[in-house]
C-alpha positions as CSV (number, residue, x, y, z in Angstrom):
1,X,70.9,-127.9,-11.0
2,X,69.2,-124.6,-11.7
3,X,71.1,-122.0,-13.7
4,X,71.9,-118.6,-12.2
5,X,69.3,-116.7,-14.3
6,X,66.5,-119.0,-13.2
7,X,67.5,-118.6,-9.5
8,X,67.7,-114.8,-10.0
9,X,64.2,-114.7,-11.6
10,X,62.8,-116.8,-8.8
11,X,64.4,-114.6,-6.2
12,X,63.0,-111.5,-7.9
13,X,59.4,-113.0,-8.0
14,X,59.7,-114.1,-4.4
15,X,60.6,-110.6,-3.4
16,X,57.7,-109.2,-5.4
17,X,55.2,-111.7,-3.9
18,X,56.5,-110.7,-0.5
19,X,55.9,-107.1,-1.3
20,X,52.4,-107.9,-2.5
21,X,51.6,-109.9,0.7
22,X,52.8,-106.9,2.8
23,X,50.6,-104.5,0.7
24,X,47.6,-106.7,1.2
25,X,48.2,-106.8,4.9
26,X,48.2,-103.0,4.9
27,X,44.9,-102.9,3.1
28,X,46.2,-102.0,-0.4
29,X,44.3,-104.6,-2.4
30,X,44.6,-103.1,-5.9
31,X,48.2,-104.3,-6.3
32,X,49.4,-105.7,-9.6
33,X,50.8,-109.3,-9.5
34,X,53.0,-110.5,-12.3
35,X,53.3,-114.3,-12.0
36,X,56.1,-114.7,-14.6
37,X,56.9,-118.2,-15.9
38,X,54.4,-121.0,-15.5
39,X,56.0,-122.9,-12.7
40,X,55.3,-123.7,-9.0
41,X,56.1,-120.1,-8.1
42,X,53.5,-118.9,-10.6
43,X,50.9,-120.9,-8.7
44,X,51.8,-118.8,-5.6
45,X,51.4,-115.6,-7.7
46,X,48.0,-116.8,-8.9
47,X,46.9,-117.6,-5.3
48,X,48.0,-114.1,-4.3
49,X,45.8,-112.7,-7.2
50,X,42.8,-114.6,-5.9
51,X,43.5,-113.4,-2.4
52,X,43.8,-109.8,-3.5
53,X,40.5,-110.0,-5.4
54,X,38.7,-111.6,-2.4
55,X,40.1,-109.1,0.0
56,X,39.0,-106.2,-2.3
57,X,35.5,-107.6,-2.5
58,X,35.4,-108.0,1.3
59,X,36.6,-104.5,1.8
60,X,34.0,-103.1,-0.6
61,X,31.2,-105.0,1.2
62,X,32.5,-103.8,4.5
63,X,32.5,-100.2,3.3
64,X,28.9,-100.6,2.2
65,X,27.9,-102.1,5.6
66,X,29.8,-99.3,7.4
67,X,27.9,-96.7,5.3
68,X,24.6,-98.4,6.1
69,X,25.5,-98.5,9.8
70,X,26.4,-94.8,9.8
71,X,23.1,-93.9,8.0
72,X,21.1,-96.1,10.4
73,X,22.7,-94.5,13.4
74,X,21.7,-91.1,12.0
75,X,18.0,-92.1,11.8
76,X,15.9,-91.0,14.7
77,X,12.6,-92.7,13.7
78,X,12.3,-96.4,12.9
79,X,10.9,-95.6,9.5
80,X,14.0,-93.5,8.7
81,X,16.2,-96.4,9.6
82,X,14.1,-98.9,7.6
83,X,14.2,-96.6,4.6
84,X,18.0,-96.5,4.9
85,X,18.1,-100.3,5.1
86,X,15.9,-100.6,2.0
87,X,18.1,-98.2,0.0
88,X,21.4,-99.4,1.1
89,X,21.2,-103.2,1.4
90,X,20.1,-103.5,-2.2
91,X,23.7,-103.3,-3.2
92,X,24.4,-106.5,-1.2
93,X,21.2,-108.4,-1.7
94,X,18.9,-107.4,-4.6
95,X,15.2,-107.5,-3.7
96,X,11.8,-106.1,-4.6
97,X,10.2,-105.7,-1.2
98,X,11.0,-105.4,2.5
99,X,8.5,-105.5,5.2
100,X,8.8,-104.9,8.9
101,X,6.4,-106.2,11.5
102,X,6.1,-105.9,15.3
103,X,4.8,-108.3,17.8
104,X,2.2,-107.1,20.3
105,X,3.2,-107.0,24.0
106,X,1.9,-110.5,24.6
107,X,3.8,-111.8,21.5
108,X,0.5,-113.2,20.2
109,X,-0.2,-111.0,17.2
110,X,2.1,-109.8,14.4
111,X,1.3,-106.4,13.0
112,X,2.7,-105.0,9.7
113,X,4.4,-101.7,10.6
114,X,6.3,-100.6,7.5
115,X,6.9,-101.8,3.9
116,X,8.6,-100.7,0.8
117,X,8.3,-102.4,-2.5
118,X,9.0,-102.0,-6.2
119,X,5.4,-103.3,-6.8
120,X,2.9,-100.9,-8.2
121,X,0.6,-101.4,-5.2
122,X,1.2,-102.7,-1.6
123,X,-1.3,-105.4,-1.1
124,X,-0.2,-106.3,2.4
125,X,-1.3,-103.1,4.1
126,X,0.3,-101.3,7.1
127,X,-1.6,-102.4,10.2
128,X,-2.3,-105.8,8.7
129,X,-2.3,-108.3,11.6
130,X,-2.3,-112.0,12.1
131,X,-1.9,-114.4,15.0
132,X,1.7,-115.5,15.6
133,X,0.6,-119.0,16.7
134,X,0.9,-121.5,13.9
135,X,2.6,-119.1,11.5
136,X,5.9,-119.7,9.7
137,X,7.2,-116.6,11.5
138,X,6.6,-118.4,14.8
139,X,9.0,-121.2,13.6
140,X,11.6,-118.6,12.5
141,X,11.5,-117.1,16.0
142,X,11.6,-120.4,17.8
143,X,14.6,-121.7,15.8
144,X,16.4,-118.5,15.1
145,X,16.9,-119.7,11.6
146,X,15.9,-117.8,8.5
147,X,13.2,-119.1,6.2
148,X,13.9,-118.9,2.5
149,X,11.1,-119.6,0.1
150,X,12.2,-119.6,-3.5
151,X,8.7,-120.2,-4.9
152,X,6.0,-118.3,-3.0
153,X,3.3,-119.6,-5.4
154,X,4.1,-123.2,-4.6
155,X,4.2,-122.3,-0.9
156,X,0.8,-120.7,-1.2
157,X,-0.6,-123.9,-2.8
158,X,0.7,-125.9,0.1
159,X,-0.5,-123.2,2.6
160,X,-3.7,-121.8,1.1
161,X,-4.7,-120.2,4.4
162,X,-1.6,-117.9,4.5
163,X,-3.3,-114.6,3.8
164,X,0.0,-112.7,4.1
165,X,1.6,-114.9,1.4
166,X,-1.4,-114.5,-0.9
167,X,-1.2,-110.7,-0.5
168,X,2.5,-110.4,-1.3
169,X,2.1,-112.9,-4.3
170,X,-0.6,-110.5,-5.5
171,X,2.1,-107.7,-5.3
172,X,4.2,-109.8,-7.7
173,X,6.7,-111.2,-5.2
174,X,7.9,-114.7,-6.1
175,X,10.4,-115.5,-3.3
176,X,10.8,-114.6,0.4
177,X,13.5,-114.4,3.1
178,X,12.2,-114.1,6.6
């Protein structure tokens, strides 16, 4: 049988954990959580700590995305929007280059419309165009799945006719997300 002090301490922690759960539900993620003695109840306190940190990180990412959305909505020209994306998304996904291409009306040709890079020189120039047919972009569009290349140099060895890959490798890019 548990003594009175142990029961009182457990009841106090349960009340504190309840208060923490309510604070989290109200969006107050920076709450302090004292777990007390190392027992089963302490595991609940630790789980609440993990949940609070996760909710805080999610709230911070959501705030960044809301800020990005607001800035994008303010942009009147596509270039303004893309500049905002380049500046703002870096906090979420670090990168060295972003490019934006458009398809011609017949969806046969891809044309580079905009790019920003940390490279000294943009080698894949604005206006660069290539046929969509047979390109890796065509597969991305067909499947709706992103293409992630962790080693552009190896990809270029396997696809030596990919002029666009050669050009961005010359810029110093080593991986790609399309």
